[in-house]
N, CA, C and O atoms as CSV, one atom per row, in Angstrom:
chain,resi,resn,atom,element,x,y,z
A,1,MET,N,N,0.851,-1.168,0.000
A,1,MET,CA,C,0.000,0.000,0.000
A,1,MET,C,C,0.899,1.234,0.000
A,1,MET,O,O,1.828,1.339,0.800
A,2,ASP,N,N,0.611,2.155,-0.898
A,2,ASP,CA,C,1.419,3.362,-0.967
A,2,ASP,C,C,0.982,4.367,0.104
A,2,ASP,O,O,-0.089,4.240,0.698
A,3,ALA,N,N,1.827,5.357,0.331
A,3,ALA,CA,C,1.591,6.321,1.400
A,3,ALA,C,C,0.343,7.159,1.138
A,3,ALA,O,O,-0.361,7.529,2.078
A,4,GLU,N,N,0.063,7.461,-0.125
A,4,GLU,CA,C,-1.106,8.280,-0.448
A,4,GLU,C,C,-2.407,7.564,-0.095
A,4,GLU,O,O,-3.312,8.172,0.476
A,5,THR,N,N,-2.508,6.271,-0.430
A,5,THR,CA,C,-3.695,5.489,-0.112
A,5,THR,C,C,-3.859,5.358,1.399
A,5,THR,O,O,-4.964,5.460,1.932
A,6,LYS,N,N,-2.731,5.131,2.078
A,6,LYS,CA,C,-2.768,5.000,3.532
A,6,LYS,C,C,-3.276,6.288,4.176
A,6,LYS,O,O,-4.115,6.244,5.075
A,7,GLU,N,N,-2.776,7.426,3.722
A,7,GLU,CA,C,-3.207,8.710,4.283
A,7,GLU,C,C,-4.678,8.984,3.960
A,7,GLU,O,O,-5.397,9.544,4.788
A,8,ARG,N,N,-5.131,8.593,2.762
A,8,ARG,CA,C,-6.529,8.785,2.379
A,8,ARG,C,C,-7.447,7.987,3.301
A,8,ARG,O,O,-8.503,8.474,3.705
A,9,LEU,N,N,-7.039,6.756,3.632
A,9,LEU,CA,C,-7.858,5.925,4.513
A,9,LEU,C,C,-7.867,6.453,5.943
A,9,LEU,O,O,-8.874,6.334,6.640
A,10,MET,N,N,-6.747,7.039,6.388
A,10,MET,CA,C,-6.668,7.535,7.762
A,10,MET,C,C,-7.356,8.883,7.928
A,10,MET,O,O,-7.640,9.287,9.056
A,11,THR,N,N,-7.629,9.585,6.839
A,11,THR,CA,C,-8.253,10.898,6.928
A,11,THR,C,C,-9.770,10.747,7.007
A,11,THR,O,O,-10.386,10.188,6.099
A,12,PRO,N,N,-10.374,11.240,8.085
A,12,PRO,CA,C,-11.830,11.108,8.227
A,12,PRO,C,C,-12.577,12.001,7.249
A,12,PRO,O,O,-12.022,12.954,6.702
A,13,GLY,N,N,-13.844,11.673,7.042
A,13,GLY,CA,C,-14.706,12.457,6.176
A,13,GLY,C,C,-15.080,13.779,6.842
A,13,GLY,O,O,-14.613,14.081,7.940
A,14,PRO,N,N,-15.926,14.565,6.172
A,14,PRO,CA,C,-16.298,15.869,6.730
A,14,PRO,C,C,-17.125,15.716,8.002
A,14,PRO,O,O,-17.850,14.734,8.160
A,15,PRO,N,N,-17.017,16.696,8.917
A,15,PRO,CA,C,-17.770,16.616,10.166
A,15,PRO,C,C,-19.256,16.836,9.945
A,15,PRO,O,O,-19.679,17.398,8.935
A,16,VAL,N,N,-20.023,16.386,10.897
A,16,VAL,CA,C,-21.473,16.527,10.869
A,16,VAL,C,C,-21.823,17.950,11.293
A,16,VAL,O,O,-21.221,18.498,12.217
A,17,GLU,N,N,-22.795,18.539,10.614
A,17,GLU,CA,C,-23.234,19.887,10.983
A,17,GLU,C,C,-23.952,19.843,12.334
A,17,GLU,O,O,-24.761,18.953,12.596
A,18,ALA,N,N,-23.644,20.800,13.164
A,18,ALA,CA,C,-24.266,20.861,14.487
A,18,ALA,C,C,-24.964,22.201,14.647
A,18,ALA,O,O,-24.474,23.219,14.159
A,19,PRO,N,N,-26.093,22.207,15.322
A,19,PRO,CA,C,-26.809,23.472,15.549
A,19,PRO,C,C,-26.068,24.339,16.554
A,19,PRO,O,O,-25.306,23.839,17.381
A,20,LYS,N,N,-26.296,25.622,16.475
A,20,LYS,CA,C,-25.732,26.547,17.454
A,20,LYS,C,C,-26.593,26.483,18.714
A,20,LYS,O,O,-27.820,26.563,18.651
A,21,VAL,N,N,-25.934,26.339,19.839
A,21,VAL,CA,C,-26.653,26.212,21.115
A,21,VAL,C,C,-26.762,27.589,21.748
A,21,VAL,O,O,-25.813,28.373,21.734
A,22,ALA,N,N,-27.911,27.865,22.293
A,22,ALA,CA,C,-28.124,29.134,22.979
A,22,ALA,C,C,-27.182,29.211,24.175
A,22,ALA,O,O,-26.961,28.211,24.858
A,23,PRO,N,N,-26.623,30.400,24.433
A,23,PRO,CA,C,-25.648,30.503,25.528
A,23,PRO,C,C,-26.227,30.232,26.908
A,23,PRO,O,O,-25.474,29.935,27.836
A,24,ASN,N,N,-27.543,30.325,27.068
A,24,ASN,CA,C,-28.126,30.087,28.389
A,24,ASN,C,C,-28.250,28.593,28.699
A,24,ASN,O,O,-28.520,28.225,29.842
A,25,LEU,N,N,-28.055,27.727,27.697
A,25,LEU,CA,C,-28.095,26.292,27.947
A,25,LEU,C,C,-26.672,25.779,28.173
A,25,LEU,O,O,-25.800,25.942,27.320
A,26,GLN,N,N,-26.456,25.173,29.302
A,26,GLN,CA,C,-25.137,24.655,29.606
A,26,GLN,C,C,-25.010,23.246,29.059
A,26,GLN,O,O,-25.903,22.415,29.226
A,27,LEU,N,N,-23.878,22.987,28.398
A,27,LEU,CA,C,-23.669,21.656,27.844
A,27,LEU,C,C,-23.428,20.625,28.932
A,27,LEU,O,O,-23.638,19.432,28.715
A,28,SER,N,N,-22.991,21.074,30.098
A,28,SER,CA,C,-22.707,20.118,31.167
A,28,SER,C,C,-23.969,19.693,31.913
A,28,SER,O,O,-23.912,18.806,32.765
A,29,ALA,N,N,-25.090,20.305,31.608
A,29,ALA,CA,C,-26.329,20.004,32.320
A,29,ALA,C,C,-27.122,18.930,31.596
A,29,ALA,O,O,-28.303,19.119,31.303
A,30,LEU,N,N,-26.489,17.817,31.308
A,30,LEU,CA,C,-27.150,16.706,30.630
A,30,LEU,C,C,-27.401,15.585,31.626
A,30,LEU,O,O,-26.619,15.369,32.552
A,31,THR,N,N,-28.494,14.884,31.422
A,31,THR,CA,C,-28.787,13.729,32.265
A,31,THR,C,C,-27.902,12.563,31.835
A,31,THR,O,O,-27.240,12.620,30.799
A,32,ARG,N,N,-27.901,11.524,32.632
A,32,ARG,CA,C,-27.103,10.346,32.303
A,32,ARG,C,C,-27.561,9.740,30.971
A,32,ARG,O,O,-26.740,9.321,30.155
A,33,ARG,N,N,-28.874,9.699,30.763
A,33,ARG,CA,C,-29.402,9.158,29.512
A,33,ARG,C,C,-28.948,9.992,28.317
A,33,ARG,O,O,-28.595,9.450,27.270
A,34,GLU,N,N,-28.959,11.311,28.481
A,34,GLU,CA,C,-28.512,12.187,27.395
A,34,GLU,C,C,-27.016,12.039,27.137
A,34,GLU,O,O,-26.581,12.091,25.987
A,35,GLU,N,N,-26.231,11.857,28.185
A,35,GLU,CA,C,-24.797,11.622,27.995
A,35,GLU,C,C,-24.562,10.317,27.237
A,35,GLU,O,O,-23.664,10.238,26.399
A,36,ASN,N,N,-25.365,9.296,27.527
A,36,ASN,CA,C,-25.261,8.043,26.774
A,36,ASN,C,C,-25.648,8.258,25.317
A,36,ASN,O,O,-25.036,7.675,24.422
A,37,GLU,N,N,-26.658,9.091,25.071
A,37,GLU,CA,C,-27.041,9.420,23.702
A,37,GLU,C,C,-25.917,10.162,22.988
A,37,GLU,O,O,-25.676,9.941,21.801
A,38,VAL,N,N,-25.225,11.051,23.718
A,38,VAL,CA,C,-24.086,11.779,23.149
A,38,VAL,C,C,-23.002,10.789,22.732
A,38,VAL,O,O,-22.442,10.894,21.640
A,39,ARG,N,N,-22.712,9.833,23.603
A,39,ARG,CA,C,-21.684,8.843,23.295
A,39,ARG,C,C,-22.067,8.005,22.073
A,39,ARG,O,O,-21.236,7.748,21.202
A,40,ASP,N,N,-23.331,7.584,22.018
A,40,ASP,CA,C,-23.789,6.784,20.880
A,40,ASP,C,C,-23.782,7.597,19.587
A,40,ASP,O,O,-23.402,7.090,18.531
A,41,LEU,N,N,-24.198,8.846,19.674
A,41,LEU,CA,C,-24.210,9.710,18.494
A,41,LEU,C,C,-22.793,9.960,17.987
A,41,LEU,O,O,-22.545,9.935,16.781
A,42,ARG,N,N,-21.867,10.201,18.909
A,42,ARG,CA,C,-20.470,10.411,18.528
A,42,ARG,C,C,-19.901,9.158,17.868
A,42,ARG,O,O,-19.153,9.250,16.894
A,43,ARG,N,N,-20.254,7.996,18.396
A,43,ARG,CA,C,-19.784,6.738,17.824
A,43,ARG,C,C,-20.343,6.550,16.410
A,43,ARG,O,O,-19.619,6.126,15.509
A,44,GLN,N,N,-21.623,6.861,16.215
A,44,GLN,CA,C,-22.225,6.746,14.879
A,44,GLN,C,C,-21.536,7.682,13.888
A,44,GLN,O,O,-21.249,7.297,12.755
A,45,HIS,N,N,-21.275,8.913,14.326
A,45,HIS,CA,C,-20.604,9.869,13.443
A,45,HIS,C,C,-19.182,9.409,13.115
A,45,HIS,O,O,-18.730,9.543,11.978
A,46,ALA,N,N,-18.490,8.876,14.099
A,46,ALA,CA,C,-17.125,8.395,13.864
A,46,ALA,C,C,-17.120,7.228,12.889
A,46,ALA,O,O,-16.266,7.160,12.004
A,47,HIS,N,N,-18.061,6.315,13.044
A,47,HIS,CA,C,-18.135,5.170,12.132
A,47,HIS,C,C,-18.488,5.616,10.721
A,47,HIS,O,O,-17.984,5.059,9.747
A,48,ALA,N,N,-19.347,6.613,10.608
A,48,ALA,CA,C,-19.707,7.110,9.281
A,48,ALA,C,C,-18.524,7.811,8.618
A,48,ALA,O,O,-18.307,7.660,7.415
A,49,ARG,N,N,-17.767,8.568,9.390
A,49,ARG,CA,C,-16.643,9.307,8.824
A,49,ARG,C,C,-15.456,8.414,8.505
A,49,ARG,O,O,-14.671,8.741,7.615
A,50,CYS,N,N,-15.301,7.297,9.204
A,50,CYS,CA,C,-14.175,6.386,8.981
A,50,CYS,C,C,-14.623,5.083,8.320
A,50,CYS,O,O,-13.996,4.042,8.515
A,51,ALA,N,N,-15.679,5.135,7.558
A,51,ALA,CA,C,-16.239,3.917,6.959
A,51,ALA,C,C,-15.238,3.220,6.046
A,51,ALA,O,O,-15.163,1.992,6.047
A,52,ASP,N,N,-14.470,3.975,5.271
A,52,ASP,CA,C,-13.505,3.355,4.363
A,52,ASP,C,C,-12.420,2.597,5.129
A,52,ASP,O,O,-12.078,1.470,4.769
A,53,ALA,N,N,-11.884,3.207,6.174
A,53,ALA,CA,C,-10.842,2.556,6.969
A,53,ALA,C,C,-11.394,1.333,7.680
A,53,ALA,O,O,-10.708,0.316,7.787
A,54,MET,N,N,-12.624,1.417,8.167
A,54,MET,CA,C,-13.229,0.276,8.855
A,54,MET,C,C,-13.513,-0.853,7.872
A,54,MET,O,O,-13.352,-2.025,8.211
A,55,ARG,N,N,-13.928,-0.513,6.673
A,55,ARG,CA,C,-14.175,-1.518,5.640
A,55,ARG,C,C,-12.860,-2.205,5.249
A,55,ARG,O,O,-12.825,-3.415,5.024
A,56,TYR,N,N,-11.786,-1.419,5.171
A,56,TYR,CA,C,-10.465,-1.941,4.828
A,56,TYR,C,C,-10.016,-2.979,5.861
A,56,TYR,O,O,-9.512,-4.040,5.495
A,57,PHE,N,N,-10.198,-2.677,7.144
A,57,PHE,CA,C,-9.852,-3.627,8.204
A,57,PHE,C,C,-10.787,-4.833,8.178
A,57,PHE,O,O,-10.343,-5.967,8.354
A,58,SER,N,N,-12.060,-4.595,7.963
A,58,SER,CA,C,-13.045,-5.677,7.961
A,58,SER,C,C,-12.779,-6.685,6.848
A,58,SER,O,O,-12.912,-7.892,7.051
A,59,GLU,N,N,-12.403,-6.188,5.675
A,59,GLU,CA,C,-12.095,-7.091,4.561
A,59,GLU,C,C,-10.903,-7.978,4.885
A,59,GLU,O,O,-10.881,-9.152,4.518
A,60,CYS,N,N,-9.911,-7.417,5.573
A,60,CYS,CA,C,-8.743,-8.224,5.956
A,60,CYS,C,C,-9.125,-9.226,7.041
A,60,CYS,O,O,-8.746,-10.395,6.965
A,61,SER,N,N,-9.864,-8.786,8.037
A,61,SER,CA,C,-10.173,-9.665,9.171
A,61,SER,C,C,-11.138,-10.780,8.797
A,61,SER,O,O,-11.216,-11.782,9.508
A,62,ALA,N,N,-11.867,-10.635,7.710
A,62,ALA,CA,C,-12.800,-11.686,7.295
A,62,ALA,C,C,-12.063,-12.932,6.820
A,62,ALA,O,O,-12.643,-14.018,6.794
A,63,ASN,N,N,-10.802,-12.794,6.447
A,63,ASN,CA,C,-10.031,-13.908,5.896
A,63,ASN,C,C,-9.289,-14.723,6.957
A,63,ASN,O,O,-8.781,-15.803,6.655
A,64,TYR,N,N,-9.218,-14.230,8.178
A,64,TYR,CA,C,-8.416,-14.892,9.211
A,64,TYR,C,C,-9.239,-15.061,10.485
A,64,TYR,O,O,-10.243,-14.378,10.686
A,65,THR,N,N,-8.798,-15.978,11.338
A,65,THR,CA,C,-9.422,-16.131,12.652
A,65,THR,C,C,-8.448,-15.612,13.705
A,65,THR,O,O,-8.473,-14.428,14.040
A,66,ILE,N,N,-7.609,-16.469,14.218
A,66,ILE,CA,C,-6.642,-16.044,15.238
A,66,ILE,C,C,-5.535,-15.204,14.614
A,66,ILE,O,O,-5.001,-14.303,15.261
A,67,GLY,N,N,-5.191,-15.489,13.381
A,67,GLY,CA,C,-4.109,-14.774,12.702
A,67,GLY,C,C,-4.411,-13.325,12.386
A,67,GLY,O,O,-3.535,-12.600,11.916
A,68,VAL,N,N,-5.634,-12.892,12.636
A,68,VAL,CA,C,-5.998,-11.509,12.351
A,68,VAL,C,C,-5.138,-10.535,13.166
A,68,VAL,O,O,-4.885,-9.415,12.722
A,69,VAL,N,N,-4.693,-10.952,14.342
A,69,VAL,CA,C,-3.867,-10.106,15.195
A,69,VAL,C,C,-2.563,-9.744,14.492
A,69,VAL,O,O,-2.102,-8.607,14.597
A,70,TRP,N,N,-1.969,-10.684,13.785
A,70,TRP,CA,C,-0.700,-10.433,13.108
A,70,TRP,C,C,-0.889,-9.989,11.662
A,70,TRP,O,O,-0.207,-9.080,11.189
A,71,LYS,N,N,-1.801,-10.624,10.981
A,71,LYS,CA,C,-1.962,-10.379,9.547
A,71,LYS,C,C,-2.586,-9.013,9.247
A,71,LYS,O,O,-2.279,-8.413,8.216
A,72,CYS,N,N,-3.433,-8.526,10.107
A,72,CYS,CA,C,-4.175,-7.287,9.828
A,72,CYS,C,C,-3.750,-6.134,10.734
A,72,CYS,O,O,-4.517,-5.196,10.951
A,73,ARG,N,N,-2.545,-6.203,11.255
A,73,ARG,CA,C,-2.070,-5.163,12.173
A,73,ARG,C,C,-2.025,-3.794,11.497
A,73,ARG,O,O,-2.426,-2.798,12.099
A,74,LYS,N,N,-1.546,-3.731,10.260
A,74,LYS,CA,C,-1.476,-2.451,9.543
A,74,LYS,C,C,-2.869,-1.901,9.275
A,74,LYS,O,O,-3.108,-0.697,9.377
A,75,HIS,N,N,-3.774,-2.790,8.934
A,75,HIS,CA,C,-5.156,-2.379,8.678
A,75,HIS,C,C,-5.790,-1.808,9.943
A,75,HIS,O,O,-6.482,-0.790,9.904
A,76,ARG,N,N,-5.540,-2.484,11.062
A,76,ARG,CA,C,-6.083,-2.030,12.351
A,76,ARG,C,C,-5.496,-0.669,12.738
A,76,ARG,O,O,-6.207,0.205,13.233
A,77,ASP,N,N,-4.198,-0.502,12.508
A,77,ASP,CA,C,-3.565,0.768,12.848
A,77,ASP,C,C,-4.138,1.920,12.025
A,77,ASP,O,O,-4.319,3.025,12.537
A,78,ILE,N,N,-4.421,1.659,10.756
A,78,ILE,CA,C,-5.020,2.685,9.901
A,78,ILE,C,C,-6.413,3.040,10.413
A,78,ILE,O,O,-6.760,4.217,10.509
A,79,MET,N,N,-7.204,2.030,10.740
A,79,MET,CA,C,-8.557,2.268,11.256
A,79,MET,C,C,-8.505,3.035,12.583
A,79,MET,O,O,-9.258,3.988,12.780
A,80,ASN,N,N,-7.622,2.621,13.485
A,80,ASN,CA,C,-7.522,3.290,14.782
A,80,ASN,C,C,-7.044,4.731,14.643
A,80,ASN,O,O,-7.486,5.605,15.389
A,81,GLU,N,N,-6.142,4.986,13.692
A,81,GLU,CA,C,-5.676,6.352,13.478
A,81,GLU,C,C,-6.808,7.241,12.975
A,81,GLU,O,O,-6.931,8.389,13.402
A,82,CYS,N,N,-7.621,6.728,12.090
A,82,CYS,CA,C,-8.768,7.490,11.603
A,82,CYS,C,C,-9.726,7.788,12.753
A,82,CYS,O,O,-10.173,8.925,12.908
A,83,LEU,N,N,-10.041,6.783,13.555
A,83,LEU,CA,C,-10.951,6.980,14.690
A,83,LEU,C,C,-10.354,7.941,15.716
A,83,LEU,O,O,-11.080,8.719,16.334
A,84,ARG,N,N,-9.043,7.890,15.899
A,84,ARG,CA,C,-8.388,8.805,16.833
A,84,ARG,C,C,-8.501,10.242,16.343
A,84,ARG,O,O,-8.713,11.157,17.138
A,85,ARG,N,N,-8.362,10.442,15.034
A,85,ARG,CA,C,-8.475,11.786,14.468
A,85,ARG,C,C,-9.903,12.321,14.562
A,85,ARG,O,O,-10.108,13.532,14.644
A,86,VAL,N,N,-10.878,11.432,14.549
A,86,VAL,CA,C,-12.281,11.854,14.591
A,86,VAL,C,C,-12.739,12.133,16.015
A,86,VAL,O,O,-13.464,13.101,16.246
A,87,ASN,N,N,-12.338,11.314,16.965
A,87,ASN,CA,C,-12.822,11.425,18.341
A,87,ASN,C,C,-12.049,12.503,19.094
A,87,ASN,O,O,-11.101,12.214,19.825
A,88,THR,N,N,-12.469,13.737,18.902
A,88,THR,CA,C,-11.830,14.876,19.548
A,88,THR,C,C,-12.831,15.544,20.487
A,88,THR,O,O,-14.011,15.197,20.518
A,89,VAL,N,N,-12.336,16.489,21.232
A,89,VAL,CA,C,-13.198,17.246,22.143
A,89,VAL,C,C,-14.235,18.030,21.340
A,89,VAL,O,O,-15.385,18.155,21.759
A,90,GLU,N,N,-13.826,18.554,20.190
A,90,GLU,CA,C,-14.753,19.313,19.352
A,90,GLU,C,C,-15.900,18.425,18.875
A,90,GLU,O,O,-17.046,18.870,18.824
A,91,GLU,N,N,-15.603,17.186,18.529
A,91,GLU,CA,C,-16.657,16.257,18.098
A,91,GLU,C,C,-17.612,15.938,19.252
A,91,GLU,O,O,-18.822,15.825,19.055
A,92,MET,N,N,-17.065,15.798,20.437
A,92,MET,CA,C,-17.911,15.544,21.601
A,92,MET,C,C,-18.818,16.748,21.854
A,92,MET,O,O,-20.002,16.583,22.146
A,93,ASP,N,N,-18.266,17.950,21.744
A,93,ASP,CA,C,-19.081,19.156,21.922
A,93,ASP,C,C,-20.140,19.270,20.832
A,93,ASP,O,O,-21.257,19.718,21.092
A,94,ARG,N,N,-19.792,18.867,19.619
A,94,ARG,CA,C,-20.752,18.902,18.518
A,94,ARG,C,C,-21.913,17.942,18.798
A,94,ARG,O,O,-23.074,18.287,18.576
A,95,ALA,N,N,-21.601,16.753,19.279
A,95,ALA,CA,C,-22.650,15.777,19.614
A,95,ALA,C,C,-23.505,16.294,20.775
A,95,ALA,O,O,-24.726,16.133,20.766
A,96,ARG,N,N,-22.872,16.910,21.768
A,96,ARG,CA,C,-23.633,17.477,22.890
A,96,ARG,C,C,-24.574,18.568,22.403
A,96,ARG,O,O,-25.718,18.647,22.851
A,97,SER,N,N,-24.104,19.409,21.488
A,97,SER,CA,C,-24.963,20.492,21.018
A,97,SER,C,C,-26.159,19.942,20.245
A,97,SER,O,O,-27.242,20.525,20.291
A,98,ILE,N,N,-25.976,18.830,19.539
A,98,ILE,CA,C,-27.091,18.197,18.835
A,98,ILE,C,C,-28.120,17.688,19.836
A,98,ILE,O,O,-29.321,17.876,19.642
A,99,ILE,N,N,-27.657,17.045,20.905
A,99,ILE,CA,C,-28.570,16.516,21.925
A,99,ILE,C,C,-29.274,17.658,22.653
A,99,ILE,O,O,-30.473,17.568,22.916
A,100,VAL,N,N,-28.559,18.719,22.981
A,100,VAL,CA,C,-29.177,19.862,23.656
A,100,VAL,C,C,-30.213,20.507,22.745
A,100,VAL,O,O,-31.276,20.921,23.209
A,101,ASP,N,N,-29.910,20.596,21.451
A,101,ASP,CA,C,-30.867,21.162,20.498
A,101,ASP,C,C,-32.122,20.299,20.418
A,101,ASP,O,O,-33.232,20.827,20.348
A,102,ARG,N,N,-31.959,18.985,20.426
A,102,ARG,CA,C,-33.118,18.086,20.422
A,102,ARG,C,C,-33.974,18.308,21.663
A,102,ARG,O,O,-35.202,18.355,21.586
A,103,ARG,N,N,-33.305,18.444,22.817
A,103,ARG,CA,C,-34.034,18.652,24.064
A,103,ARG,C,C,-34.781,19.982,24.028
A,103,ARG,O,O,-35.934,20.065,24.449
A,104,GLN,N,N,-34.118,21.018,23.524
A,104,GLN,CA,C,-34.737,22.333,23.455
A,104,GLN,C,C,-35.959,22.310,22.530
A,104,GLN,O,O,-36.986,22.906,22.854
A,105,LYS,N,N,-35.860,21.638,21.399
A,105,LYS,CA,C,-36.994,21.531,20.480
A,105,LYS,C,C,-38.139,20.744,21.111
A,105,LYS,O,O,-39.307,21.079,20.919
A,106,SER,N,N,-37.804,19.702,21.862
A,106,SER,CA,C,-38.825,18.903,22.534
A,106,SER,C,C,-39.566,19.740,23.574
A,106,SER,O,O,-40.787,19.652,23.699
A,107,ILE,N,N,-38.825,20.543,24.310
A,107,ILE,CA,C,-39.447,21.403,25.326
A,107,ILE,C,C,-40.341,22.435,24.654
A,107,ILE,O,O,-41.462,22.672,25.105
A,108,GLU,N,N,-39.859,23.046,23.590
A,108,GLU,CA,C,-40.655,24.050,22.875
A,108,GLU,C,C,-41.929,23.429,22.301
A,108,GLU,O,O,-42.990,24.054,22.306
A,109,GLU,N,N,-41.815,22.193,21.807
A,109,GLU,CA,C,-42.977,21.496,21.257
A,109,GLU,C,C,-44.014,21.231,22.349
A,109,GLU,O,O,-45.212,21.424,22.136
A,110,LYS,N,N,-43.552,20.792,23.504
A,110,LYS,CA,C,-44.472,20.521,24.610
A,110,LYS,C,C,-45.151,21.796,25.094
A,110,LYS,O,O,-46.334,21.784,25.433
A,111,LEU,N,N,-44.405,22.889,25.126
A,111,LEU,CA,C,-44.982,24.152,25.577
A,111,LEU,C,C,-45.957,24.751,24.585
A,111,LEU,O,O,-46.849,25.510,24.966
A,112,SER,N,N,-45.793,24.417,23.317
A,112,SER,CA,C,-46.674,24.972,22.307
A,112,SER,C,C,-48.028,24.253,22.253
A,112,SER,O,O,-48.998,24.793,21.722
A,113,GLN,N,N,-48.090,23.059,22.791
A,113,GLN,CA,C,-49.356,22.311,22.807
A,113,GLN,C,C,-50.232,22.806,23.941
A,113,GLN,O,O,-49.726,23.128,25.017
A,114,PRO,N,N,-51.543,22.874,23.718
A,114,PRO,CA,C,-52.445,23.336,24.797
A,114,PRO,C,C,-52.478,22.306,25.926
A,114,PRO,O,O,-52.405,21.098,25.701
A,115,ARG,N,N,-52.589,22.816,27.115
A,115,ARG,CA,C,-52.655,21.934,28.282
A,115,ARG,C,C,-54.044,21.347,28.402
A,115,ARG,O,O,-55.041,22.021,28.146
A,116,LYS,N,N,-54.100,20.104,28.786
A,116,LYS,CA,C,-55.386,19.422,28.987
A,116,LYS,C,C,-55.677,19.423,30.486
A,116,LYS,O,O,-54.851,19.029,31.309
A,117,LEU,N,N,-56.864,19.876,30.795
A,117,LEU,CA,C,-57.302,19.872,32.185
A,117,LEU,C,C,-58.277,18.737,32.367
A,117,LEU,O,O,-59.417,18.828,31.911
A,118,PHE,N,N,-57.886,17.733,32.982
A,118,PHE,CA,C,-58.656,16.532,33.281
A,118,PHE,C,C,-59.622,16.241,32.218
A,118,PHE,O,O,-60.359,15.259,32.305
């Protein structure tokens, strides 16, 4: 594998667009469930951005059982480097802002509906 192909596989795709969060909403004020959603969302975005590198490793690992540790080491390193480049603090903040925006929209939706009295 030449250096250009290796670098192309290690370079993640474009980041996901995130909404701007109102300054009065603190990103640290998330519930445990929302933090788990942030982690899952970040993982989904990372897998989408590093799909080529993950596919490259997967194709190699499909051919081996125990030998995958030795035979696919370069493939694994390329995949891990791509994931390392994607999983940054900025990406975590982007995922948090998406979750906070969802929560804010949900609250606004609930407030816009008329209240039912018994």
